[in-house]
PyMOL Python script that loads the backbone (N, CA, C, O; Angstrom):
from pymol import cmd

cmd.read_pdbstr("""\
ATOM      1  N   MET A   1       1.497   2.405 -15.639  1.00  0.00           N
ATOM      2  CA  MET A   1       0.435   3.374 -15.597  1.00  0.00           C
ATOM      3  C   MET A   1      -0.897   2.650 -15.735  1.00  0.00           C
ATOM      4  O   MET A   1      -1.075   1.818 -16.624  1.00  0.00           O
ATOM      5  N   ALA A   2      -1.819   2.973 -14.854  1.00  0.00           N
ATOM      6  CA  ALA A   2      -3.116   2.310 -14.838  1.00  0.00           C
ATOM      7  C   ALA A   2      -4.083   3.017 -15.774  1.00  0.00           C
ATOM      8  O   ALA A   2      -4.147   4.245 -15.805  1.00  0.00           O
ATOM      9  N   PHE A   3      -4.825   2.243 -16.525  1.00  0.00           N
ATOM     10  CA  PHE A   3      -5.887   2.809 -17.359  1.00  0.00           C
ATOM     11  C   PHE A   3      -7.009   1.792 -17.463  1.00  0.00           C
ATOM     12  O   PHE A   3      -6.802   0.587 -17.317  1.00  0.00           O
ATOM     13  N   VAL A   4      -8.199   2.308 -17.717  1.00  0.00           N
ATOM     14  CA  VAL A   4      -9.384   1.472 -17.810  1.00  0.00           C
ATOM     15  C   VAL A   4     -10.133   1.853 -19.079  1.00  0.00           C
ATOM     16  O   VAL A   4     -10.313   3.035 -19.373  1.00  0.00           O
ATOM     17  N   VAL A   5     -10.563   0.858 -19.818  1.00  0.00           N
ATOM     18  CA  VAL A   5     -11.349   1.093 -21.027  1.00  0.00           C
ATOM     19  C   VAL A   5     -12.820   1.111 -20.620  1.00  0.00           C
ATOM     20  O   VAL A   5     -13.325   0.165 -20.016  1.00  0.00           O
ATOM     21  N   ILE A   6     -13.489   2.198 -20.962  1.00  0.00           N
ATOM     22  CA  ILE A   6     -14.906   2.332 -20.621  1.00  0.00           C
ATOM     23  C   ILE A   6     -15.726   1.734 -21.760  1.00  0.00           C
ATOM     24  O   ILE A   6     -15.575   2.117 -22.920  1.00  0.00           O
ATOM     25  N   ARG A   7     -16.590   0.798 -21.410  1.00  0.00           N
ATOM     26  CA  ARG A   7     -17.449   0.171 -22.408  1.00  0.00           C
ATOM     27  C   ARG A   7     -18.631   1.091 -22.720  1.00  0.00           C
ATOM     28  O   ARG A   7     -18.952   1.980 -21.932  1.00  0.00           O
ATOM     29  N   ASP A   8     -19.270   0.880 -23.857  1.00  0.00           N
ATOM     30  CA  ASP A   8     -20.378   1.746 -24.278  1.00  0.00           C
ATOM     31  C   ASP A   8     -21.547   1.718 -23.304  1.00  0.00           C
ATOM     32  O   ASP A   8     -22.137   2.755 -23.003  1.00  0.00           O
ATOM     33  N   ASP A   9     -21.881   0.525 -22.812  1.00  0.00           N
ATOM     34  CA  ASP A   9     -23.063   0.395 -21.955  1.00  0.00           C
ATOM     35  C   ASP A   9     -22.724   0.498 -20.455  1.00  0.00           C
ATOM     36  O   ASP A   9     -23.576   0.218 -19.612  1.00  0.00           O
ATOM     37  N   GLU A  10     -21.498   0.895 -20.125  1.00  0.00           N
ATOM     38  CA  GLU A  10     -21.069   0.935 -18.726  1.00  0.00           C
ATOM     39  C   GLU A  10     -21.194   2.349 -18.146  1.00  0.00           C
ATOM     40  O   GLU A  10     -20.766   3.320 -18.770  1.00  0.00           O
ATOM     41  N   PRO A  11     -21.780   2.459 -16.956  1.00  0.00           N
ATOM     42  CA  PRO A  11     -21.837   3.774 -16.305  1.00  0.00           C
ATOM     43  C   PRO A  11     -20.437   4.257 -15.911  1.00  0.00           C
ATOM     44  O   PRO A  11     -19.544   3.458 -15.632  1.00  0.00           O
ATOM     45  N   PHE A  12     -20.271   5.554 -15.897  1.00  0.00           N
ATOM     46  CA  PHE A  12     -18.976   6.143 -15.569  1.00  0.00           C
ATOM     47  C   PHE A  12     -18.533   5.772 -14.156  1.00  0.00           C
ATOM     48  O   PHE A  12     -17.344   5.556 -13.923  1.00  0.00           O
ATOM     49  N   GLU A  13     -19.470   5.694 -13.210  1.00  0.00           N
ATOM     50  CA  GLU A  13     -19.136   5.387 -11.819  1.00  0.00           C
ATOM     51  C   GLU A  13     -18.480   4.011 -11.699  1.00  0.00           C
ATOM     52  O   GLU A  13     -17.535   3.833 -10.931  1.00  0.00           O
ATOM     53  N   ASN A  14     -18.986   3.045 -12.459  1.00  0.00           N
ATOM     54  CA  ASN A  14     -18.405   1.698 -12.421  1.00  0.00           C
ATOM     55  C   ASN A  14     -16.975   1.706 -12.958  1.00  0.00           C
ATOM     56  O   ASN A  14     -16.093   1.046 -12.409  1.00  0.00           O
ATOM     57  N   ALA A  15     -16.757   2.453 -14.027  1.00  0.00           N
ATOM     58  CA  ALA A  15     -15.409   2.543 -14.590  1.00  0.00           C
ATOM     59  C   ALA A  15     -14.472   3.234 -13.603  1.00  0.00           C
ATOM     60  O   ALA A  15     -13.311   2.847 -13.471  1.00  0.00           O
ATOM     61  N   LEU A  16     -14.971   4.243 -12.920  1.00  0.00           N
ATOM     62  CA  LEU A  16     -14.159   4.937 -11.922  1.00  0.00           C
ATOM     63  C   LEU A  16     -13.787   4.006 -10.774  1.00  0.00           C
ATOM     64  O   LEU A  16     -12.656   4.042 -10.289  1.00  0.00           O
ATOM     65  N   LYS A  17     -14.730   3.174 -10.335  1.00  0.00           N
ATOM     66  CA  LYS A  17     -14.443   2.192  -9.285  1.00  0.00           C
ATOM     67  C   LYS A  17     -13.355   1.218  -9.736  1.00  0.00           C
ATOM     68  O   LYS A  17     -12.438   0.899  -8.979  1.00  0.00           O
ATOM     69  N   ARG A  18     -13.470   0.755 -10.978  1.00  0.00           N
ATOM     70  CA  ARG A  18     -12.457  -0.170 -11.498  1.00  0.00           C
ATOM     71  C   ARG A  18     -11.094   0.498 -11.563  1.00  0.00           C
ATOM     72  O   ARG A  18     -10.075  -0.121 -11.256  1.00  0.00           O
ATOM     73  N   PHE A  19     -11.078   1.765 -11.965  1.00  0.00           N
ATOM     74  CA  PHE A  19      -9.819   2.505 -12.049  1.00  0.00           C
ATOM     75  C   PHE A  19      -9.195   2.667 -10.656  1.00  0.00           C
ATOM     76  O   PHE A  19      -7.997   2.447 -10.482  1.00  0.00           O
ATOM     77  N   LYS A  20     -10.000   3.045  -9.682  1.00  0.00           N
ATOM     78  CA  LYS A  20      -9.496   3.220  -8.314  1.00  0.00           C
ATOM     79  C   LYS A  20      -8.920   1.905  -7.777  1.00  0.00           C
ATOM     80  O   LYS A  20      -7.864   1.891  -7.146  1.00  0.00           O
ATOM     81  N   ARG A  21      -9.627   0.808  -8.037  1.00  0.00           N
ATOM     82  CA  ARG A  21      -9.166  -0.500  -7.570  1.00  0.00           C
ATOM     83  C   ARG A  21      -7.831  -0.868  -8.220  1.00  0.00           C
ATOM     84  O   ARG A  21      -6.936  -1.400  -7.562  1.00  0.00           O
ATOM     85  N   LYS A  22      -7.710  -0.582  -9.509  1.00  0.00           N
ATOM     86  CA  LYS A  22      -6.486  -0.902 -10.238  1.00  0.00           C
ATOM     87  C   LYS A  22      -5.312  -0.073  -9.717  1.00  0.00           C
ATOM     88  O   LYS A  22      -4.208  -0.591  -9.547  1.00  0.00           O
ATOM     89  N   VAL A  23      -5.555   1.217  -9.466  1.00  0.00           N
ATOM     90  CA  VAL A  23      -4.517   2.086  -8.921  1.00  0.00           C
ATOM     91  C   VAL A  23      -4.065   1.580  -7.551  1.00  0.00           C
ATOM     92  O   VAL A  23      -2.873   1.567  -7.245  1.00  0.00           O
ATOM     93  N   GLN A  24      -5.028   1.166  -6.735  1.00  0.00           N
ATOM     94  CA  GLN A  24      -4.705   0.671  -5.400  1.00  0.00           C
ATOM     95  C   GLN A  24      -3.902  -0.630  -5.480  1.00  0.00           C
ATOM     96  O   GLN A  24      -2.962  -0.819  -4.708  1.00  0.00           O
ATOM     97  N   GLN A  25      -4.253  -1.510  -6.384  1.00  0.00           N
ATOM     98  CA  GLN A  25      -3.546  -2.783  -6.522  1.00  0.00           C
ATOM     99  C   GLN A  25      -2.116  -2.585  -6.992  1.00  0.00           C
ATOM    100  O   GLN A  25      -1.223  -3.331  -6.592  1.00  0.00           O
ATOM    101  N   GLU A  26      -1.892  -1.590  -7.834  1.00  0.00           N
ATOM    102  CA  GLU A  26      -0.554  -1.365  -8.372  1.00  0.00           C
ATOM    103  C   GLU A  26       0.309  -0.476  -7.481  1.00  0.00           C
ATOM    104  O   GLU A  26       1.440  -0.152  -7.845  1.00  0.00           O
ATOM    105  N   ASP A  27      -0.210  -0.077  -6.318  1.00  0.00           N
ATOM    106  CA  ASP A  27       0.528   0.744  -5.343  1.00  0.00           C
ATOM    107  C   ASP A  27       1.065   2.035  -5.948  1.00  0.00           C
ATOM    108  O   ASP A  27       2.164   2.473  -5.609  1.00  0.00           O
ATOM    109  N   ILE A  28       0.297   2.636  -6.834  1.00  0.00           N
ATOM    110  CA  ILE A  28       0.725   3.878  -7.467  1.00  0.00           C
ATOM    111  C   ILE A  28       0.736   5.018  -6.454  1.00  0.00           C
ATOM    112  O   ILE A  28       1.650   5.843  -6.454  1.00  0.00           O
ATOM    113  N   ILE A  29      -0.271   5.064  -5.597  1.00  0.00           N
ATOM    114  CA  ILE A  29      -0.355   6.133  -4.599  1.00  0.00           C
ATOM    115  C   ILE A  29       0.824   6.058  -3.640  1.00  0.00           C
ATOM    116  O   ILE A  29       1.403   7.083  -3.281  1.00  0.00           O
ATOM    117  N   LYS A  30       1.180   4.845  -3.226  1.00  0.00           N
ATOM    118  CA  LYS A  30       2.304   4.679  -2.302  1.00  0.00           C
ATOM    119  C   LYS A  30       3.607   5.171  -2.930  1.00  0.00           C
ATOM    120  O   LYS A  30       4.422   5.808  -2.262  1.00  0.00           O
ATOM    121  N   GLU A  31       3.799   4.875  -4.214  1.00  0.00           N
ATOM    122  CA  GLU A  31       5.003   5.326  -4.912  1.00  0.00           C
ATOM    123  C   GLU A  31       5.051   6.846  -5.023  1.00  0.00           C
ATOM    124  O   GLU A  31       6.107   7.453  -4.844  1.00  0.00           O
ATOM    125  N   VAL A  32       3.919   7.453  -5.316  1.00  0.00           N
ATOM    126  CA  VAL A  32       3.871   8.914  -5.441  1.00  0.00           C
ATOM    127  C   VAL A  32       4.204   9.563  -4.109  1.00  0.00           C
ATOM    128  O   VAL A  32       4.973  10.523  -4.062  1.00  0.00           O
ATOM    129  N   LYS A  33       3.634   9.049  -3.031  1.00  0.00           N
ATOM    130  CA  LYS A  33       3.920   9.610  -1.713  1.00  0.00           C
ATOM    131  C   LYS A  33       5.384   9.424  -1.347  1.00  0.00           C
ATOM    132  O   LYS A  33       5.990  10.302  -0.733  1.00  0.00           O
ATOM    133  N   LYS A  34       5.951   8.286  -1.722  1.00  0.00           N
ATOM    134  CA  LYS A  34       7.349   8.016  -1.398  1.00  0.00           C
ATOM    135  C   LYS A  34       8.282   8.981  -2.110  1.00  0.00           C
ATOM    136  O   LYS A  34       9.308   9.371  -1.552  1.00  0.00           O
ATOM    137  N   HIS A  35       7.948   9.369  -3.320  1.00  0.00           N
ATOM    138  CA  HIS A  35       8.809  10.251  -4.095  1.00  0.00           C
ATOM    139  C   HIS A  35       8.417  11.718  -4.001  1.00  0.00           C
ATOM    140  O   HIS A  35       8.993  12.553  -4.698  1.00  0.00           O
ATOM    141  N   SER A  36       7.450  12.046  -3.154  1.00  0.00           N
ATOM    142  CA  SER A  36       6.987  13.427  -3.102  1.00  0.00           C
ATOM    143  C   SER A  36       7.915  14.329  -2.285  1.00  0.00           C
ATOM    144  O   SER A  36       7.831  15.552  -2.399  1.00  0.00           O
ATOM    145  N   PHE A  37       8.793  13.755  -1.469  1.00  0.00           N
ATOM    146  CA  PHE A  37       9.732  14.556  -0.695  1.00  0.00           C
ATOM    147  C   PHE A  37      11.018  13.760  -0.492  1.00  0.00           C
ATOM    148  O   PHE A  37      11.037  12.536  -0.615  1.00  0.00           O
ATOM    149  N   TYR A  38      12.087  14.481  -0.181  1.00  0.00           N
ATOM    150  CA  TYR A  38      13.395  13.846  -0.037  1.00  0.00           C
ATOM    151  C   TYR A  38      13.624  13.418   1.402  1.00  0.00           C
ATOM    152  O   TYR A  38      13.348  14.171   2.336  1.00  0.00           O
ATOM    153  N   LEU A  39      14.125  12.220   1.571  1.00  0.00           N
ATOM    154  CA  LEU A  39      14.545  11.720   2.880  1.00  0.00           C
ATOM    155  C   LEU A  39      16.040  11.480   2.842  1.00  0.00           C
ATOM    156  O   LEU A  39      16.570  10.900   1.894  1.00  0.00           O
ATOM    157  N   LYS A  40      16.716  11.939   3.898  1.00  0.00           N
ATOM    158  CA  LYS A  40      18.138  11.651   3.997  1.00  0.00           C
ATOM    159  C   LYS A  40      18.310  10.145   4.152  1.00  0.00           C
ATOM    160  O   LYS A  40      17.408   9.470   4.649  1.00  0.00           O
ATOM    161  N   PRO A  41      19.455   9.607   3.733  1.00  0.00           N
ATOM    162  CA  PRO A  41      19.664   8.164   3.852  1.00  0.00           C
ATOM    163  C   PRO A  41      19.506   7.647   5.289  1.00  0.00           C
ATOM    164  O   PRO A  41      18.978   6.555   5.500  1.00  0.00           O
ATOM    165  N   GLY A  42      19.955   8.419   6.262  1.00  0.00           N
ATOM    166  CA  GLY A  42      19.812   8.001   7.662  1.00  0.00           C
ATOM    167  C   GLY A  42      18.361   7.939   8.092  1.00  0.00           C
ATOM    168  O   GLY A  42      17.955   7.016   8.797  1.00  0.00           O
ATOM    169  N   GLU A  43      17.572   8.928   7.666  1.00  0.00           N
ATOM    170  CA  GLU A  43      16.148   8.930   7.999  1.00  0.00           C
ATOM    171  C   GLU A  43      15.439   7.753   7.345  1.00  0.00           C
ATOM    172  O   GLU A  43      14.583   7.109   7.951  1.00  0.00           O
ATOM    173  N   LYS A  44      15.808   7.485   6.101  1.00  0.00           N
ATOM    174  CA  LYS A  44      15.208   6.367   5.372  1.00  0.00           C
ATOM    175  C   LYS A  44      15.500   5.050   6.103  1.00  0.00           C
ATOM    176  O   LYS A  44      14.630   4.189   6.230  1.00  0.00           O
ATOM    177  N   ARG A  45      16.748   4.914   6.581  1.00  0.00           N
ATOM    178  CA  ARG A  45      17.150   3.704   7.305  1.00  0.00           C
ATOM    179  C   ARG A  45      16.366   3.569   8.606  1.00  0.00           C
ATOM    180  O   ARG A  45      15.907   2.477   8.941  1.00  0.00           O
ATOM    181  N   ARG A  46      16.208   4.672   9.345  1.00  0.00           N
ATOM    182  CA  ARG A  46      15.463   4.625  10.612  1.00  0.00           C
ATOM    183  C   ARG A  46      14.005   4.236  10.371  1.00  0.00           C
ATOM    184  O   ARG A  46      13.439   3.452  11.133  1.00  0.00           O
ATOM    185  N   ILE A  47      13.405   4.770   9.333  1.00  0.00           N
ATOM    186  CA  ILE A  47      12.015   4.423   9.018  1.00  0.00           C
ATOM    187  C   ILE A  47      11.906   2.948   8.655  1.00  0.00           C
ATOM    188  O   ILE A  47      10.979   2.262   9.085  1.00  0.00           O
ATOM    189  N   LYS A  48      12.852   2.467   7.865  1.00  0.00           N
ATOM    190  CA  LYS A  48      12.849   1.061   7.458  1.00  0.00           C
ATOM    191  C   LYS A  48      12.996   0.147   8.672  1.00  0.00           C
ATOM    192  O   LYS A  48      12.308  -0.868   8.777  1.00  0.00           O
ATOM    193  N   GLU A  49      13.900   0.511   9.593  1.00  0.00           N
ATOM    194  CA  GLU A  49      14.084  -0.294  10.801  1.00  0.00           C
ATOM    195  C   GLU A  49      12.847  -0.269  11.684  1.00  0.00           C
ATOM    196  O   GLU A  49      12.477  -1.290  12.264  1.00  0.00           O
ATOM    197  N   ALA A  50      12.197   0.902  11.792  1.00  0.00           N
ATOM    198  CA  ALA A  50      10.985   1.007  12.601  1.00  0.00           C
ATOM    199  C   ALA A  50       9.873   0.130  12.022  1.00  0.00           C
ATOM    200  O   ALA A  50       9.149  -0.527  12.770  1.00  0.00           O
ATOM    201  N   LEU A  51       9.736   0.118  10.695  1.00  0.00           N
ATOM    202  CA  LEU A  51       8.728  -0.736  10.075  1.00  0.00           C
ATOM    203  C   LEU A  51       9.034  -2.213  10.306  1.00  0.00           C
ATOM    204  O   LEU A  51       8.121  -3.015  10.505  1.00  0.00           O
ATOM    205  N   ALA A  52      10.316  -2.574  10.280  1.00  0.00           N
ATOM    206  CA  ALA A  52      10.699  -3.967  10.534  1.00  0.00           C
ATOM    207  C   ALA A  52      10.354  -4.357  11.969  1.00  0.00           C
ATOM    208  O   ALA A  52       9.853  -5.455  12.214  1.00  0.00           O
ATOM    209  N   ARG A  53      10.629  -3.446  12.932  1.00  0.00           N
ATOM    210  CA  ARG A  53      10.272  -3.727  14.331  1.00  0.00           C
ATOM    211  C   ARG A  53       8.767  -3.883  14.487  1.00  0.00           C
ATOM    212  O   ARG A  53       8.299  -4.759  15.213  1.00  0.00           O
ATOM    213  N   LYS A  54       8.013  -3.034  13.805  1.00  0.00           N
ATOM    214  CA  LYS A  54       6.551  -3.101  13.873  1.00  0.00           C
ATOM    215  C   LYS A  54       6.043  -4.430  13.324  1.00  0.00           C
ATOM    216  O   LYS A  54       5.166  -5.059  13.918  1.00  0.00           O
ATOM    217  N   ARG A  55       6.600  -4.860  12.180  1.00  0.00           N
ATOM    218  CA  ARG A  55       6.193  -6.151  11.597  1.00  0.00           C
ATOM    219  C   ARG A  55       6.531  -7.305  12.538  1.00  0.00           C
ATOM    220  O   ARG A  55       5.744  -8.239  12.693  1.00  0.00           O
ATOM    221  N   LEU A  56       7.712  -7.236  13.167  1.00  0.00           N
ATOM    222  CA  LEU A  56       8.132  -8.295  14.082  1.00  0.00           C
ATOM    223  C   LEU A  56       7.202  -8.367  15.294  1.00  0.00           C
ATOM    224  O   LEU A  56       6.809  -9.457  15.710  1.00  0.00           O
ATOM    225  N   ARG A  57       6.844  -7.196  15.866  1.00  0.00           N
ATOM    226  CA  ARG A  57       5.923  -7.189  17.008  1.00  0.00           C
ATOM    227  C   ARG A  57       4.576  -7.797  16.626  1.00  0.00           C
ATOM    228  O   ARG A  57       3.988  -8.560  17.392  1.00  0.00           O
ATOM    229  N   LYS A  58       4.098  -7.451  15.435  1.00  0.00           N
ATOM    230  CA  LYS A  58       2.820  -7.987  14.976  1.00  0.00           C
ATOM    231  C   LYS A  58       2.901  -9.497  14.790  1.00  0.00           C
ATOM    232  O   LYS A  58       1.976 -10.223  15.154  1.00  0.00           O
ATOM    233  N   LYS A  59       4.009  -9.966  14.222  1.00  0.00           N
ATOM    234  CA  LYS A  59       4.202 -11.397  14.008  1.00  0.00           C
ATOM    235  C   LYS A  59       4.250 -12.147  15.333  1.00  0.00           C
ATOM    236  O   LYS A  59       3.645 -13.208  15.481  1.00  0.00           O
ATOM    237  N   MET A  60       4.982 -11.578  16.298  1.00  0.00           N
ATOM    238  CA  MET A  60       5.086 -12.221  17.618  1.00  0.00           C
ATOM    239  C   MET A  60       3.734 -12.236  18.323  1.00  0.00           C
ATOM    240  O   MET A  60       3.382 -13.219  18.974  1.00  0.00           O
ATOM    241  N   ARG A  61       2.977 -11.150  18.195  1.00  0.00           N
ATOM    242  CA  ARG A  61       1.664 -11.081  18.819  1.00  0.00           C
ATOM    243  C   ARG A  61       0.742 -12.139  18.228  1.00  0.00           C
ATOM    244  O   ARG A  61      -0.014 -12.785  18.955  1.00  0.00           O
ATOM    245  N   ASN A  62       0.802 -12.319  16.903  1.00  0.00           N
ATOM    246  CA  ASN A  62      -0.036 -13.335  16.265  1.00  0.00           C
ATOM    247  C   ASN A  62       0.370 -14.740  16.682  1.00  0.00           C
ATOM    248  O   ASN A  62      -0.488 -15.595  16.900  1.00  0.00           O
ATOM    249  N   LEU A  63       1.672 -14.986  16.795  1.00  0.00           N
ATOM    250  CA  LEU A  63       2.137 -16.301  17.239  1.00  0.00           C
ATOM    251  C   LEU A  63       1.710 -16.574  18.671  1.00  0.00           C
ATOM    252  O   LEU A  63       1.321 -17.692  19.011  1.00  0.00           O
ATOM    253  N   GLN A  64       1.785 -15.549  19.508  1.00  0.00           N
ATOM    254  CA  GLN A  64       1.410 -15.704  20.904  1.00  0.00           C
ATOM    255  C   GLN A  64      -0.084 -16.022  21.010  1.00  0.00           C
ATOM    256  O   GLN A  64      -0.482 -16.871  21.808  1.00  0.00           O
ATOM    257  N   ARG A  65      -0.904 -15.348  20.216  1.00  0.00           N
ATOM    258  CA  ARG A  65      -2.343 -15.619  20.216  1.00  0.00           C
ATOM    259  C   ARG A  65      -2.617 -17.044  19.763  1.00  0.00           C
ATOM    260  O   ARG A  65      -3.496 -17.719  20.298  1.00  0.00           O
ATOM    261  N   ARG A  66      -1.853 -17.496  18.768  1.00  0.00           N
ATOM    262  CA  ARG A  66      -2.077 -18.825  18.217  1.00  0.00           C
ATOM    263  C   ARG A  66      -1.804 -19.917  19.263  1.00  0.00           C
ATOM    264  O   ARG A  66      -2.537 -20.902  19.356  1.00  0.00           O
ATOM    265  N   PHE A  67      -0.738 -19.721  20.042  1.00  0.00           N
ATOM    266  CA  PHE A  67      -0.365 -20.749  21.016  1.00  0.00           C
ATOM    267  C   PHE A  67      -1.140 -20.620  22.328  1.00  0.00           C
ATOM    268  O   PHE A  67      -1.338 -21.620  23.017  1.00  0.00           O
ATOM    269  N   ASN A  68      -1.577 -19.430  22.684  1.00  0.00           N
ATOM    270  CA  ASN A  68      -2.316 -19.244  23.925  1.00  0.00           C
ATOM    271  C   ASN A  68      -3.822 -19.396  23.723  1.00  0.00           C
ATOM    272  O   ASN A  68      -4.548 -19.699  24.670  1.00  0.00           O
ATOM    273  N   GLY A  69      -4.284 -19.190  22.511  1.00  0.00           N
ATOM    274  CA  GLY A  69      -5.729 -19.185  22.258  1.00  0.00           C
ATOM    275  C   GLY A  69      -6.268 -20.527  22.037  1.00  0.00           C
ATOM    276  O   GLY A  69      -7.469 -20.681  21.812  1.00  0.00           O
TER     277      GLY A  69
END
""", "prot")
cmd.dss("prot")
cmd.show_as("cartoon", "prot")
cmd.util.cbc("prot")
cmd.orient("prot")
């Protein structure tokens, strides 16, 4: 769980920025979205495979740019 200690001389906006950054770094939002609804095991597998294909295409595209560029 993310928390931020607000100092006496610190504006609230700065503390809020630090809190948002900390939440983003700890992937709390991603976890909440992942657990907000149920996915069947087959659907979960298809999504995982699609993400793997997407990562592979991106990796191949970057390698191709590196060797052609």
